[in-house]
C-alpha positions in Angstrom: -0.1 -0.1 0.1 1.2 3.4 -1.0 0.9 6.4 1.4 -0.3 9.6 0.0 -0.5 13.0 1.7 -4.1 14.6 2.1 -4.0 18.3 1.9 -6.6 20.9 2.6 -7.7 23.7 0.1 -4.6 25.6 1.4 -2.2 23.0 0.5 -1.3 22.0 3.9 -1.1 18.3 4.9 -3.8 17.3 7.3 -3.5 13.4 7.1 -2.2 10.4 5.1 -4.1 8.0 3.0 -3.1 4.4 2.0 -3.9 3.5 -1.6 -3.5 0.3 -3.4 -0.3 -0.2 -5.3 -2.2 -2.0 -7.8 -4.1 1.1 -8.8 -1.8 3.8 -8.0 1.5 2.2 -8.2 1.3 0.2 -11.4 4.1 0.2 -14.0 3.6 2.4 -17.0 2.4 0.8 -20.0 2.3 3.1 -23.1 0.6 0.4 -25.2 -2.5 0.3 -23.0 -2.8 4.0 -23.0 -2.5 4.2 -26.8 -5.2 1.3 -27.2 -7.8 3.0 -24.9 -7.1 6.5 -26.1 -7.5 5.2 -29.7 -10.8 3.7 -28.6 -12.3 7.0 -27.2 -11.2 8.8 -30.4 -12.7 6.4 -32.9 -15.8 5.9 -31.2 -16.6 9.7 -31.5 -16.6 9.2 -35.3 -20.1 9.5 -36.6 -19.5 7.5 -39.8 -22.5 9.0 -41.4 -20.7 9.9 -44.8 -22.5 8.6 -47.8 -21.6 9.0 -51.4 -23.8 7.8 -54.6 -22.1 5.1 -56.9 -23.3 4.5 -60.4 -26.1 2.3 -59.4 -27.6 4.9 -57.0 -27.5 8.0 -59.3 -31.0 8.8 -60.8 -31.1 8.3 -64.6 -28.6 6.6 -66.9 -30.7 3.4 -67.6 -30.6 3.8 -71.4 -27.5 3.3 -73.4 -26.4 6.8 -74.6 -25.8 5.5 -78.3 -25.5 2.4 -80.0 -22.3 0.2 -79.6 -20.7 0.6 -83.1 -20.8 2.8 -86.0 -20.9 6.1 -84.5 -17.2 6.9 -84.3 -17.5 7.5 -80.7 -16.1 5.7 -77.9 -18.4 3.0 -76.4 -20.6 4.1 -73.6 -23.1 2.1 -71.3 -24.5 4.9 -69.1 -24.5 8.5 -68.8 -24.1 8.0 -65.0 -20.8 6.2 -65.2 -18.1 7.5 -62.9 -16.2 9.4 -65.7 -19.2 11.2 -66.8 -20.1 14.7 -65.4 -23.2 14.0 -63.0 -22.2 10.3 -62.9 -21.6 8.3 -59.8 -18.4 8.2 -57.6 -16.3 5.2 -58.3 -15.5 3.2 -55.1 -17.7 5.7 -53.1 -17.5 5.5 -49.3 -20.4 4.3 -47.6 -21.7 5.0 -44.0 -20.2 2.5 -41.4 -20.0 2.1 -37.7 -16.4 2.7 -36.3 -17.2 1.3 -32.9 -14.1 -0.4 -31.2 -13.8 -1.7 -27.8 -10.8 -3.5 -26.3 -11.2 -5.9 -23.7 -12.4 -4.8 -20.1 -8.9 -5.9 -18.6 -7.1 -3.7 -21.1 -9.5 -0.6 -20.3 -9.0 -1.1 -16.5 -5.1 -1.7 -17.0 -5.1 1.7 -18.9 -6.8 3.5 -16.2 -4.5 2.0 -13.6 -1.4 2.9 -15.8 -2.6 6.6 -16.2 -3.1 7.1 -12.6 0.0 5.6 -11.6 1.7 7.9 -14.1 0.3 11.0 -12.4 1.3 9.6 -9.0 5.0 8.9 -10.3 5.1 12.5 -11.7 4.1 13.9 -8.4 1.2 15.4 -10.0 -1.6 13.7 -8.0 -3.1 15.8 -5.3 -5.6 14.4 -2.8 -8.0 16.7 -0.8 -9.8 16.0 2.4 -12.6 17.6 0.7 -13.5 20.4 -1.8 -16.7 22.0 -0.8 -17.9 25.5 -2.2 -20.6 27.8 -0.8 -22.0 28.3 -4.1 -21.6 27.3 -7.8 -19.1 30.3 -8.6 -16.3 29.7 -11.1 -14.5 32.6 -9.8 -14.1 31.1 -6.4 -13.1 27.6 -7.8 -10.4 29.2 -10.1 -9.0 31.0 -7.0 -8.6 27.9 -5.0 -7.0 25.8 -7.8 -4.8 28.6 -9.1 -3.7 30.6 -6.2 -4.2 28.4 -3.2 -3.3 25.0 -4.7 -0.9 26.6 -7.3 -2.3 24.4 -10.3 -2.4 25.2 -14.1 -4.0 22.6 -15.7 -5.8 19.9 -13.7 -8.7 17.4 -13.6 -10.8 17.4 -10.5 -12.4 14.2 -9.4 -15.3 14.3 -7.0 -18.7 12.8 -6.3 -21.5 14.0 -8.6 -23.5 15.2 -5.5 -21.2 17.9 -5.0 -23.0 20.0 -7.5 -21.4 23.3 -6.6 -18.0 22.1 -7.4 -19.1 20.4 -10.7 -21.0 23.6 -11.9 -18.0 25.7 -11.0 -14.9 23.9 -12.5 -16.7 22.9 -15.8 -16.7 26.6 -17.0 -13.0 26.9 -16.5 -10.7 26.8 -19.5 -7.8 24.9 -18.1 -9.7 22.7 -15.8 -12.3 19.9 -15.9 -14.3 17.9 -13.5 -15.6 14.4 -13.4 -17.3 12.1 -11.1 -15.2 8.9 -10.2 -17.4 6.6 -12.4 -16.8 9.0 -15.4 -13.0 8.8 -15.1 -11.4 8.1 -18.4 -7.8 7.7 -19.9 -8.3 10.7 -22.4 -9.2 13.2 -19.8 -6.3 12.0 -17.5 -3.8 12.5 -20.2 -5.2 15.7 -21.4 -4.4 17.3 -18.1 -1.2 17.8 -16.4 -2.5 17.5 -12.9 -5.0 15.2 -11.2 -6.9 16.3 -8.1 -9.0 13.8 -6.2 -10.8 14.1 -3.0 -10.2 11.4 -0.4 -13.6 10.0 -1.0 -13.2 9.8 -4.8 -9.7 8.2 -4.4 -11.2 5.3 -2.3 -14.0 4.8 -4.8 -11.6 4.6 -7.7 -9.4 2.3 -5.8 -12.5 0.0 -5.1 -13.6 -0.1 -8.8 -10.2 -0.8 -10.2 -8.7 -3.2 -7.4 
C-alpha cells in the first residue's frame, strides 16, 4: 500500500491516505494508454458519410448510343463515374467505427494513467472540496492561487453540484465524477486532483 499526503484547500497536509499499489503504483504501459485513447477517439466518429455510386445516381438506364458505327467511344450509361453528374467510383459508405478493447485492457490503462500521475508527483488528494455556491471565480482562485495548479482534472462525487458547476466553466480545468474517469481526460490534463472519497471509490472500482 502506497501512502499519499492528504491536503486541505490551502495546500497544507492534514493526514495520510493508504491506496493500493495495484491501482496507484502500477508500471507504466504506453501500449495500453494508446489502445484506450484510440478507442475513445474512434468511437466519437459518426461514420455518416454517404456518396452515391453509379447504381444509386438517378437516370442513366438507357445506353447513350449504339455500340458500333458512330465513331465515338462505347458508353453504357451517362451515369458512369467518368461522366459529369455520374456516380463516384468506389464511393465511401456509412459505417460503424465502434471499437472496444477488452475490459482488462481498459482497466489496466486507467491504472497506468493514475500511476503515471502519481509517479510524476502530479496527483493531489484533498480532504474535501466544498464550495459555498456554484461560482467559477471561487473555484479558479482555489485551484490556481491556493493549490498552485495550472491545468488539472478534478474528481469528486457528482453529488457535489457546486463544485461540478463551478469547475466545468474553466478553460484549463475539468471535473468528473469517479465513475466517469477516463484515460483521455487523465492524459489531457497535467495534474490530477482527487478528494479522499473519490480516491477510495476509484481504488475500489479498479482493484
